[in-house]
C-alpha positions, 0 to 999 in steps of 0.5 A: 392525721394519717401519715401518707405513705410515698408511692412506689416508684415505677420501674424504668422500662427496660429496652430489649438487649437486641436492637432488631427485636422491636423490628422483628415485633412489628414486622410480624404484626404487619405480616399478620395483618396482611395474611388476615386481610388477604384471607378475608379478601380470598374467602369473600371471593370464594364465597361469591363464586360458590353462590354465583353472585354478580356483585361481590357482596361477600368479598367487600364484606369480608375484606372490610370486617378483615381490616377492621380485625387487622387494626384491632390486632394492631392496636391491642399488641401495640398497647400490650403491656406484657410485650414491652420492649 
């Protein structure tokens, strides 16, 4: 029988020395999401005006696409292991 080697212990998560670091990180993510959503809505509005659409097709599509992109950004950054606290 082979002897099983003990698994190396996982290092403990280091907390940031600055208590405001997580606040700054998440407020930056919120700003990025807000700019992304506003950019999608304004871009869609401009395209609708440029094409003289009565119904705001591109405003709705780009707004929804921007919301989905913002959610993806928030999930990706919150799960990112390299930027742990």
